[in-house]
C-alpha positions as CSV (number, residue, x, y, z in Angstrom):
1,M,0.0,0.0,0.0
2,K,2.8,2.4,0.9
3,R,4.6,1.7,-2.3
4,D,1.4,2.3,-4.3
5,I,1.1,5.7,-2.6
6,R,4.6,6.7,-3.5
7,H,4.1,5.6,-7.1
8,L,0.9,7.6,-7.3
9,F,2.6,10.6,-5.8
10,D,5.6,10.4,-8.1
11,S,3.5,10.0,-11.2
12,T,1.3,13.0,-10.4
13,I,2.5,15.7,-8.0
14,E,6.3,14.9,-8.2
15,K,6.1,14.7,-12.0
16,Q,4.4,18.1,-12.2
17,Y,6.9,19.6,-9.8
18,R,9.9,18.3,-11.8
19,S,8.4,19.8,-15.0
20,F,8.9,23.3,-13.4
21,V,12.6,22.7,-13.2
22,S,14.9,23.5,-16.0
23,T,15.1,20.7,-18.5
24,S,18.9,20.6,-18.3
25,D,18.9,19.8,-14.6
26,D,16.8,17.6,-12.4
27,T,16.0,18.4,-8.8
28,E,18.7,16.0,-7.4
29,T,21.4,17.8,-9.5
30,L,20.2,21.2,-8.4
31,D,20.1,20.1,-4.7
32,A,23.6,18.7,-5.0
33,Q,24.9,21.9,-6.6
34,D,23.3,24.0,-3.9
35,Q,24.9,21.9,-1.1
36,D,28.2,22.1,-2.9
37,R,27.9,25.9,-3.2
38,R,27.2,26.2,0.5
39,R,30.1,23.9,1.5
40,K,32.4,26.0,-0.6
41,K,31.1,29.2,0.8
42,L,31.6,27.9,4.4
43,Q,35.1,26.7,3.6
44,H,35.9,30.2,2.1
45,I,34.8,31.9,5.3
46,L,36.8,29.4,7.4
47,D,39.9,30.1,5.2
48,T,39.6,33.9,5.1
49,D,38.1,34.8,8.5
50,P,40.4,33.8,11.3
51,E,37.9,34.9,14.1
52,F,35.1,32.8,12.5
53,Y,37.4,29.9,12.2
54,V,38.6,30.0,15.9
55,L,35.1,30.6,17.3
56,H,33.7,27.8,15.1
57,R,36.3,25.3,16.2
58,C,35.9,26.3,19.9
59,T,32.2,25.8,19.7
60,N,32.7,22.3,18.3
61,I,35.1,21.6,21.1
62,A,32.6,22.9,23.7
63,A,29.9,20.7,22.2
64,T,32.2,17.7,22.5
65,W,32.9,18.6,26.1
66,L,29.2,18.8,27.0
67,S,28.5,15.5,25.2
68,L,31.3,13.8,27.0
69,L,30.0,14.9,30.4
70,A,26.4,13.9,29.5
71,V,27.4,10.4,28.3
72,A,29.6,9.8,31.3
73,L,26.7,10.6,33.6
74,V,24.3,8.4,31.6
75,Q,26.8,5.5,31.8
76,D,27.0,6.0,35.6
77,L,23.3,5.4,36.0
78,P,22.4,2.2,38.0
79,A,22.0,-0.9,35.9
80,T,18.5,-2.1,35.1
81,G,17.1,-4.0,38.0
82,E,19.2,-2.3,40.6
83,E,17.2,-0.7,43.4
84,V,19.5,2.3,43.8
85,E,17.7,5.5,42.7
86,P,19.8,8.1,40.9
87,S,20.1,11.4,42.8
88,T,18.0,14.4,41.9
89,E,21.2,16.2,41.0
90,K,22.2,13.4,38.6
91,L,18.9,13.5,36.8
92,A,19.1,17.2,36.4
93,A,22.6,17.1,35.2
94,I,21.8,14.4,32.6
95,S,18.8,16.5,31.4
96,F,20.7,19.8,31.2
97,L,24.0,18.5,29.7
98,S,22.3,16.2,27.1
99,R,20.0,19.0,26.0
100,L,22.7,21.6,25.8
101,A,25.0,19.3,23.9
102,N,22.3,18.3,21.4
103,D,21.2,21.9,20.9
104,L,24.7,23.1,20.4
105,W,25.4,20.5,17.7
106,A,22.1,21.7,16.1
107,I,23.2,25.3,16.2
108,I,26.6,24.4,14.6
109,E,24.8,22.5,11.8
110,L,22.4,25.4,11.2
111,V,25.3,27.9,10.9
112,E,27.3,25.6,8.6
113,A,24.3,24.9,6.4
114,G,23.5,28.6,6.1
115,F,20.5,29.0,8.4
116,D,21.9,31.9,10.3
117,L,18.5,33.3,11.5
118,Q,17.4,29.9,12.8
119,A,20.7,29.5,14.7
120,R,20.2,32.9,16.3
121,A,16.6,32.0,17.4
122,L,17.8,28.7,18.9
123,T,20.6,30.5,20.7
124,R,18.1,32.6,22.6
125,A,16.6,29.5,24.2
126,Y,20.1,28.0,24.7
127,L,21.3,30.9,26.9
128,E,18.2,30.5,29.1
129,H,18.9,26.8,29.5
130,V,22.5,27.6,30.6
131,D,21.1,30.2,33.1
132,V,18.9,27.6,34.8
133,L,21.7,25.1,34.9
134,I,24.1,27.6,36.5
135,C,21.5,28.4,39.2
136,C,20.6,24.7,39.8
137,I,24.3,23.9,40.4
138,H,24.2,26.2,43.4
139,D,20.7,25.6,44.6
140,E,19.4,22.2,45.8
141,Q,15.8,23.4,46.1
142,L,15.8,24.8,42.5
143,T,17.3,21.5,41.3
144,A,14.5,19.5,43.0
145,Q,11.8,21.7,41.6
146,F,13.3,21.4,38.1
147,V,13.4,17.6,38.2
148,A,9.8,17.5,39.7
149,A,8.4,19.6,36.8
150,V,7.7,16.7,34.5
151,E,4.3,17.5,33.1
152,P,3.9,20.4,30.7
153,D,1.8,22.5,33.1
154,E,4.4,21.9,35.9
155,A,7.2,22.9,33.6
156,N,5.3,26.0,32.6
157,Q,4.8,26.9,36.3
158,F,8.5,26.4,36.9
159,W,9.3,28.7,34.1
160,H,7.0,31.5,35.3
161,R,8.1,31.1,38.9
162,H,11.9,31.1,38.3
163,V,12.8,32.1,34.8
164,S,10.4,34.6,33.2
165,K,10.7,38.4,33.5
166,N,14.5,38.1,33.8
167,K,14.4,36.3,37.2
168,I,16.9,33.7,36.4
169,K,19.1,36.1,34.4
170,R,19.4,38.4,37.4
171,R,20.6,35.4,39.5
172,V,23.2,34.6,36.9
173,S,24.3,38.2,36.8
174,D,24.6,38.3,40.6
175,F,26.6,35.1,40.6
176,V,29.1,36.3,37.9
177,S,29.4,39.6,39.7
178,S,30.4,37.8,42.9
179,V,32.9,35.6,41.1
180,I,34.6,38.5,39.4
181,E,34.4,40.5,42.6
182,A,32.5,43.4,40.9
183,P,29.2,43.9,42.8
184,G,26.5,45.3,40.6
185,S,28.3,44.6,37.4
186,Q,26.2,44.5,34.3
187,V,28.7,42.5,32.2
188,V,26.4,39.5,31.8
189,D,23.5,41.7,30.5
190,F,25.8,43.7,28.2
191,L,27.4,40.7,26.6
192,R,24.1,38.8,25.9
193,E,21.9,41.8,25.0
194,D,22.4,41.4,21.2
195,A,21.8,37.7,21.2
196,E,18.7,38.1,23.3
197,L,17.3,40.9,21.2
198,A,17.9,39.0,17.9
199,G,16.5,35.8,19.4
200,S,13.4,37.3,20.8
201,M,12.7,39.1,17.5
202,L,13.1,35.9,15.5
203,L,11.0,33.7,17.9
204,H,7.9,35.9,17.7
205,P,5.8,36.8,14.6
206,T,7.3,40.3,13.9
207,I,7.7,42.2,10.7
208,T,11.4,42.7,11.5
209,A,11.9,39.0,11.6
210,G,10.1,38.6,8.3
211,F,12.2,41.3,6.6
212,A,15.4,39.7,8.0
213,A,14.4,36.5,6.2
214,A,13.4,38.4,3.0
215,F,16.3,40.9,2.7
216,G,19.0,39.4,4.9
217,I,21.1,41.1,7.5
218,E,23.5,43.9,6.8
219,E,26.2,41.8,5.2
220,D,27.5,41.3,1.6
221,G,28.0,37.8,0.3
222,Y,24.5,36.6,-0.5
223,D,24.6,34.4,-3.6
224,S,20.9,34.4,-4.0
225,Y,17.8,35.6,-2.2
226,P,18.3,35.6,1.6
227,I,15.4,33.3,2.1
228,F,17.6,30.5,0.8
229,P,20.3,29.2,3.2
230,N,23.7,30.9,2.9
231,P,26.6,30.6,5.3
232,L,27.6,34.0,6.8
233,A,30.7,35.2,8.5
234,S,28.5,37.2,10.9
235,S,27.4,33.9,12.5
236,A,30.6,34.2,14.5
237,G,28.6,36.4,16.8
238,T,26.3,33.5,17.5
239,F,29.2,31.3,18.4
240,R,30.7,34.1,20.6
241,G,27.5,34.6,22.6
242,I,27.3,30.9,23.3
243,L,30.9,30.6,24.3
244,I,30.6,33.6,26.7
245,H,27.7,31.9,28.5
246,L,29.6,28.6,28.6
247,F,32.4,30.5,30.2
248,W,30.0,31.5,33.0
249,L,29.0,27.8,33.2
250,W,32.7,26.8,33.6
251,F,32.9,29.2,36.5
252,A,29.8,27.6,38.1
253,L,31.1,24.0,37.6
254,G,34.6,24.5,38.7
255,P,37.8,22.7,37.6
256,L,36.3,19.3,36.9
257,P,36.7,16.4,37.5
258,R,38.9,16.5,40.6
259,K,37.3,19.6,42.0
260,A,33.8,21.2,41.6
261,N,31.8,24.1,42.9
262,G,28.3,24.5,44.2
263,R,25.8,22.1,45.7
264,W,26.5,19.5,43.0
265,R,30.0,18.9,44.2
266,P,29.4,15.3,45.4
267,L,28.0,14.4,42.0
268,L,30.6,16.0,39.9
269,T,33.5,14.7,41.9
270,N,32.4,11.1,42.4
271,P,34.9,8.4,41.5
272,E,33.3,7.5,38.2
273,L,33.8,11.1,37.0
274,S,37.0,12.1,38.9
275,N,38.8,9.1,37.5
276,H,37.5,9.6,34.0
277,I,40.7,10.3,32.0
278,A,38.9,11.8,28.9
279,I,36.9,14.2,31.1
280,E,40.1,15.3,32.9
281,R,41.9,15.9,29.6
282,F,39.0,17.8,28.1
283,S,38.6,19.9,31.2
284,V,42.2,21.0,30.9
285,L,41.6,21.7,27.2
286,I,38.4,23.8,27.9
287,S,40.3,25.8,30.5
288,E,43.1,26.5,28.0
289,M,40.7,27.2,25.2
290,L,38.8,29.8,27.3
291,G,42.1,31.4,28.3
292,F,43.1,31.6,24.7
293,L,39.9,33.3,23.7
294,L,40.3,35.8,26.5
295,E,43.9,36.6,25.8
296,S,43.1,37.0,22.0
297,H,40.2,39.3,22.8
298,L,37.8,37.1,21.0
299,L,35.4,36.4,23.9
300,M,34.2,39.4,25.9
301,R,32.6,41.3,23.1
302,P,28.9,41.8,22.2
303,A,27.7,39.9,19.1
304,S,27.0,43.2,17.3
305,T,30.7,43.6,16.7
306,D,30.5,40.8,14.2
307,D,27.7,42.3,12.0
């Protein structure tokens, strides 16, 4: 039955669609040419824009680090049939790190494929997830409430109680201010302002978002109409905003896996993680990577400097 449906579709709708395409090229050829064009455009940006290259590679390294932490925690879960219940902190950590790793790979893919606006929209939600994780690491009660909010209405209540109207963002700002010993500092708000503005604009039905898709952002290099995917050098700003926020997360976590900060310390320094050679090596790499970005003045800048 399914094959009959496909045959019927191909002989009617698909056949008519193909007739609209130039007789010299079929749709597969055009798709392949478009993908090749985008790959070459991305490679050109990587070859000619050192900042984009470094931020792109650092974001890939960060995604690998988050993935490694998430997988290590999943593998540390009790075997099926064991009566030992995983701790609330472990459940929260698996949830956060798995989602953050998965979303970051998606953002990287979107940028590489030329979907800059969609990457910016997803980044807005990504920063919020990092906010909640940072606060949970230092708050057992918040962690428990997050894990308990399983049903959609419970998750919605959690969001309104703890996240909406900049509640969670203020907590992160206060945390960072205390770490850098600069009470009242607005550095967190300043560095994320562009990413949040772009993300909010793109997530909601606004005329500005529609025009951004129709006419593109203020950058040369469009090979066709902006509604079609096109890799852009300004996507470096998306990577930068994410890496800045992961820098705050690195502060919150501490120098894993031998030492850790916050209320999650027992979880993050348990033998399974503290003796994990790959995590230890990657933690050193992440520390050196963030140091490199700071010393090279590639990190603590608003995303608007890349447009």
